[in-house]
LUMMIVEX-292939 format. One line per 3 residues: number of its first residue (from 1); for each residue y negated, z negated, x of C-alpha. Coordinates in nm, 2 decimals, m for minus. Layout:
BEGIN
NUM> Y/Z/X  ...
REM end
This chain:
BEGIN
1> m7.35/m8.12/7.87  m7.46/m7.80/7.71  m7.29/m7.94/7.41
4> m7.43/m8.26/7.41  m7.79/m8.18/7.41  m7.81/m8.01/7.07
7> m7.67/m8.36/6.93  m7.91/m8.55/7.07  m8.17/m8.31/6.96
10> m8.04/m8.34/6.59  m7.99/m8.72/6.62  m8.38/m8.73/6.68
13> m8.46/m8.49/6.45  m8.26/m8.70/6.18  m8.42/m9.04/6.30
16> m8.79/m8.82/6.24  m8.73/m8.75/5.93  m8.59/m9.09/5.85
19> m8.89/m9.25/5.99  m9.11/m8.99/5.80  m8.94/m9.09/5.47
22> m8.98/m9.48/5.55  m9.35/m9.43/5.63  m9.41/m9.23/5.34
25> m9.20/m9.53/5.14  m9.41/m9.79/5.29  m9.74/m9.60/5.21
28> m9.62/m9.57/4.84  m9.51/m9.91/4.81  m9.88/m10.02/4.96
31> m10.05/m9.75/4.68  m9.87/m9.92/4.44  m9.94/m10.27/4.56
34> m10.29/m10.20/4.58  m10.29/m10.03/4.23  m10.13/m10.31/4.06
37> m10.39/m10.56/4.24  m10.66/m10.35/4.09  m10.54/m10.35/3.74
40> m10.49/m10.76/3.76  m10.83/m10.77/3.89  m10.97/m10.58/3.64
43> m10.81/m10.77/3.36  m10.90/m11.10/3.53  m11.27/m10.98/3.52
46> m11.23/m10.86/3.16  m11.07/m11.21/3.09  m11.36/m11.42/3.24
49> m11.64/m11.17/3.08  m11.48/m11.19/2.76  m11.50/m11.59/2.75
52> m11.86/m11.57/2.77  m11.90/m11.31/2.48  m11.93/m11.39/2.14
55> m11.59/m11.47/1.96  m11.65/m11.25/1.64  m12.01/m11.20/1.58
58> m12.14/m11.11/1.24  m12.37/m10.83/1.39  m12.48/m10.72/1.72
61> m12.83/m10.78/1.56  m13.04/m11.05/1.71  m12.77/m11.19/1.94
64> m12.85/m11.46/2.19  m12.91/m11.40/2.55  m12.77/m11.72/2.69
67> m12.47/m11.98/2.73  m12.50/m12.33/2.63  m12.36/m12.52/2.90
70> m12.29/m12.90/2.75  m12.57/m13.07/2.89  m12.85/m13.00/2.59
73> m12.84/m13.05/2.21  m12.68/m12.74/2.01  m12.76/m12.64/1.68
76> m12.52/m12.44/1.46  m12.59/m12.31/1.11  m12.27/m12.32/0.94
79> m12.17/m12.15/0.61  m11.86/m12.30/0.43  m11.82/m12.45/0.10
82> m12.18/m12.50/0.14  m12.47/m12.44/0.40  m12.49/m12.68/0.68
85> m12.67/m12.75/1.00  m12.43/m12.87/1.25  m12.62/m13.02/1.56
88> m12.43/m13.21/1.87  m12.62/m13.43/2.08  m12.44/m13.48/2.43
91> m12.70/m13.72/2.56  m12.64/m13.98/2.29  m12.27/m13.84/2.22
94> m12.36/m13.80/1.86  m12.37/m13.53/1.59  m12.51/m13.48/1.27
97> m12.42/m13.26/0.99  m12.70/m13.21/0.72  m12.64/m13.03/0.42
100> m12.88/m12.75/0.30  m12.86/m12.71/m0.09  m12.84/m12.37/m0.23
103> m13.17/m12.41/m0.41  m13.38/m12.47/m0.13  m13.61/m12.21/m0.02
106> m13.59/m12.08/0.35  m13.88/m11.91/0.54  m13.72/m11.59/0.64
109> m13.84/m11.37/0.92  m13.91/m11.02/0.95  m14.14/m10.99/0.67
112> m13.88/m11.15/0.39  m14.07/m11.46/0.28  m13.93/m11.71/0.14
115> m13.59/m11.71/m0.03  m13.33/m11.94/m0.18  m13.07/m12.06/0.09
118> m12.77/m12.01/m0.11  m12.84/m11.59/m0.13  m12.98/m11.55/0.21
121> m12.66/m11.42/0.36  m12.60/m11.15/0.09  m13.00/m11.05/0.14
124> m12.97/m10.97/0.48  m12.61/m10.82/0.44  m12.77/m10.55/0.15
127> m12.96/m10.41/0.49  m12.90/m10.15/0.74  m12.79/m10.25/0.97
130> m12.66/m10.58/0.80  m12.82/m10.90/0.95  m12.69/m11.18/0.70
133> m12.62/m11.45/1.01  m12.97/m11.35/1.16  m13.16/m11.46/0.86
136> m12.95/m11.75/0.82  m13.01/m11.85/1.18  m13.41/m11.77/1.23
139> m13.45/m11.87/0.84  m13.31/m12.22/0.90  m13.50/m12.26/1.26
142> m13.85/m12.14/1.09  m13.80/m12.36/0.79  m13.69/m12.68/0.98
145> m13.92/m12.63/1.29  m13.60/m12.67/1.52  m13.43/m12.44/1.77
148> m13.10/m12.31/1.57  m12.88/m12.16/1.86  m12.57/m12.04/1.67
151> m12.43/m11.90/1.35  m12.07/m12.00/1.22  m11.96/m11.82/0.91
154> m11.65/m12.03/0.80  m11.33/m11.78/0.71  m11.16/m11.77/0.37
157> m10.89/m12.03/0.51  m11.12/m12.31/0.51  m11.42/m12.17/0.32
160> m11.33/m12.37/0.00  m11.27/m12.69/0.18  m11.57/m12.93/0.25
163> m11.69/m12.89/0.59  m11.73/m13.23/0.69  m11.33/m13.28/0.61
166> m11.27/m12.95/0.79  m11.47/m13.12/1.12  m11.28/m13.42/1.08
169> m10.94/m13.21/1.11  m11.06/m13.02/1.41  m11.15/m13.35/1.57
172> m10.80/m13.50/1.52  m10.61/m13.20/1.60  m10.73/m12.92/1.85
175> m10.48/m12.68/1.68  m10.71/m12.67/1.39  m10.97/m12.56/1.63
178> m10.81/m12.26/1.68  m10.71/m12.23/1.33  m11.05/m12.20/1.22
181> m11.17/m11.91/1.42  m10.94/m11.69/1.22  m11.15/m11.44/0.97
184> m11.46/m11.65/1.08  m11.75/m11.47/1.20  m11.96/m11.66/1.52
187> m12.17/m11.58/1.80  m12.09/m11.86/1.99  m11.85/m11.76/2.29
190> m11.50/m11.86/2.36  m11.61/m12.08/2.65  m11.88/m12.27/2.42
193> m11.69/m12.31/2.14  m11.41/m12.51/2.33  m11.65/m12.69/2.52
196> m11.80/m12.80/2.17  m11.44/m12.90/2.03  m11.37/m13.10/2.35
199> m11.70/m13.28/2.34  m11.65/m13.34/1.97  m11.30/m13.54/2.03
202> m11.50/m13.78/2.24  m11.73/m13.88/2.00  m11.69/m14.17/1.82
205> m11.64/m14.18/1.45  m11.98/m14.41/1.38  m12.19/m14.16/1.57
208> m12.12/m13.83/1.35  m12.35/m13.88/1.08  m12.36/m13.67/0.73
211> m12.69/m13.63/0.49  m12.81/m13.41/0.21  m13.15/m13.29/0.31
214> m13.27/m13.29/m0.07  m13.20/m13.70/m0.09  m13.46/m13.72/0.17
217> m13.84/m13.73/0.16  m13.87/m13.38/0.33  m13.78/m13.21/0.02
220> m13.92/m13.22/m0.35  m13.81/m13.01/m0.64  m14.10/m12.74/m0.75
223> m14.10/m12.54/m1.09  m14.17/m12.18/m1.04  m14.38/m11.96/m1.28
226> m14.06/m11.84/m1.49  m13.92/m12.18/m1.53  m13.68/m12.23/m1.27
229> m13.66/m12.50/m1.02  m13.66/m12.46/m0.65  m13.62/m12.73/m0.35
232> m13.94/m12.69/m0.13  m14.02/m12.86/0.22  m14.27/m13.10/0.23
235> m14.43/m13.02/0.60  m14.59/m13.37/0.66  m14.24/m13.54/0.62
238> m14.05/m13.27/0.82  m14.18/m13.34/1.19  m14.07/m13.71/1.15
241> m13.74/m13.62/1.02  m13.64/m13.37/1.28  m13.75/m13.60/1.56
244> m13.56/m13.88/1.41  m13.26/m13.67/1.39  m13.27/m13.37/1.58
247> m13.43/m13.44/1.90  m13.30/m13.31/2.23  m13.22/m13.62/2.48
250> m13.22/m13.44/2.77  m13.57/m13.29/2.70  m13.70/m13.64/2.58
253> m13.57/m13.76/2.91  m13.73/m13.54/3.14  m14.07/m13.62/3.00
256> m14.21/m13.31/3.13  m14.55/m13.18/2.97  m14.56/m12.87/2.82
259> m14.87/m12.66/2.74  m14.86/m12.38/2.50  m15.06/m12.06/2.53
262> m15.12/m11.79/2.23  m15.13/m11.48/2.42  m15.17/m11.23/2.13
265> m15.42/m11.17/1.83  m15.22/m11.35/1.61  m15.37/m11.69/1.51
268> m15.20/m12.02/1.46  m14.88/m11.89/1.71  m14.93/m12.13/1.97
271> m14.93/m12.44/1.70  m14.60/m12.32/1.55  m14.43/m12.31/1.88
274> m14.61/m12.66/1.98  m14.46/m12.80/1.63  m14.10/m12.69/1.72
277> m14.13/m12.80/2.09  m14.23/m13.17/1.94  m13.96/m13.14/1.70
280> m13.70/m13.09/2.00  m13.86/m13.38/2.17  m14.08/m13.20/2.41
283> m14.40/m13.37/2.52  m14.67/m13.10/2.41  m15.00/m13.18/2.56
286> m15.20/m12.92/2.46  m15.22/m12.57/2.29  m15.46/m12.28/2.39
289> m15.54/m11.90/2.40  m15.53/m11.64/2.66  m15.78/m11.36/2.63
292> m15.49/m11.09/2.76  m15.24/m10.98/2.54  m14.88/m11.00/2.64
295> m14.61/m10.80/2.54  m14.30/m11.06/2.63  m14.32/m11.42/2.58
298> m14.27/m11.60/2.96  m14.22/m11.95/3.08  m14.41/m12.07/3.41
301> m14.38/m12.38/3.58  m14.15/m12.65/3.75  m13.79/m12.53/3.74
304> m13.62/m12.81/3.51  m13.42/m12.85/3.23  m13.72/m12.80/3.00
307> m13.82/m12.48/3.14  m13.49/m12.34/3.11  m13.44/m12.47/2.74
310> m13.77/m12.33/2.64  m13.71/m12.00/2.80  m13.37/m11.97/2.61
313> m13.55/m12.02/2.27  m13.88/m11.84/2.33  m13.85/m11.55/2.61
316> m13.54/m11.32/2.50  m13.73/m11.04/2.70  m13.79/m11.23/3.03
319> m13.48/m11.38/3.18  m13.47/m11.76/3.20  m13.39/m11.76/3.58
322> m13.69/m11.54/3.63  m13.93/m11.68/3.39  m13.93/m12.02/3.49
325> m14.08/m11.93/3.84  m14.36/m11.66/3.94  m14.22/m11.33/3.75
328> m14.18/m11.01/3.93  m14.01/m10.82/3.64  m14.25/m10.59/3.46
331> m14.39/m10.73/3.18  m14.32/m11.09/3.24  m14.63/m11.16/3.46
334> m14.90/m11.33/3.23  m15.24/m11.16/3.33  m15.54/m11.39/3.35
337> m15.31/m11.71/3.37  m15.39/m11.94/3.66  m15.07/m12.22/3.68
340> m15.27/m12.42/3.96  m15.53/m12.57/3.70  m15.28/m12.60/3.39
343> m15.24/m12.99/3.33  m14.87/m12.91/3.23  m14.56/m12.91/3.39
346> m14.41/m12.62/3.18  m14.65/m12.35/3.04  m14.52/m12.12/2.76
349> m14.70/m11.83/2.68  m14.60/m11.65/2.37  m14.63/m11.27/2.36
352> m14.60/m11.00/2.08  m14.21/m11.04/2.11  m14.22/m11.41/1.97
355> m14.44/m11.28/1.69  m14.22/m11.01/1.62  m13.91/m11.20/1.62
358> m13.98/m11.52/1.42  m14.27/m11.40/1.18
REM end
C-alpha cells in the first residue's frame, strides 16, 4: 500500500498536466479562431465599403456624397474620343448619348468663366490640386442646366475608339465592361458601375439614341473679336431640348410641387436652380427669397423621391436623409421658414454653399 500511493499521486499529477495542456491548447485554438474570424469580418466589411467607394477617382475634390440606386435618371460626362453626356433613364428603359463638340463653350464654376469644352479638362489639371474632372462635370451641368452625377474619363485602351461603338461592345459583352475600367478614371462606385452595365443590357437597341448638340437648335456659331469661331448655347431653346431628352421619369411621375427659395444675398440664385429642376422634369410652382442668410442648402418637405433627388443635387452639406425632414443638424435649420404656409410639397432652400459650389 505504501508503494501504491506515490504512483497514484504521480498519475494524478500527470493527468493534471495533461488537462492543463489540453486547456491551453483549446484556448489557443479558440483565440486563433477568433482572430481569424475578426480578420475575415474586417475583410468583408472593407469589401462591402469598397464597392460603394469611387472606383478610380481623378481627384478627391468635389466627390459626390450619394449612391445611385438604379431608380432615377443617371447623367455622366464622358471624355473619350470626344466629350459626351451619357444619360440613362430607368423609368423609360432608354439611354441618350449627346456629343459635345470641342469648340462649344462650357460655363465653368469657381470663377473660370466660359471655356471651350475640348480644353476644359487640361485647364482644371493645371490647378493645384487638379480639378479637371470637376470642371467637366460642373461645367456641363451649368451649361445644359441638368444635373450631372458622375464623370468617366476613358483609359487609353478605348480612348481612340468612338465611344458609341465602345458602348455597344459593353452591352453585348459584359467582360468588355470590366476591361473598360482599366486605366480609366471615374467617381462611379463599383456597385453603381455594374448596376448600370446590367441595366444597359436590358435596354432595346432602338431605345438608345445618339445625337450631336451642334446639329440642334440649342447651339449656334459665334464669331469672336479675334476671328475665331465658337459654339454657343441658345438659352431659349435649351429648356425645351432638356425636357425632351434629359427629363427624369421618376421625378415626373411623382408630380410633387417644388418651391425654390434663395436664402443668400446673391440675386437670381433661385431662378437658376428652378430652371435646372424644371429641366429635370420637376414641377416648380414658385421661386422666392428668405430674409435670413443660410450657410447650407436644405430640402424640407414630404419624404419622397423628389426630396431625395433634390437633396442629392443641392444639399451636399446637409445629409439627404436629414434634410428631407425637420433637420436637427447645426447649419441645416432654415431660420425664418415656415413649412406650414408653403404651397409646395417640397421646398428647396439655397444657401451660400450652393453659390460657392456652382458659381
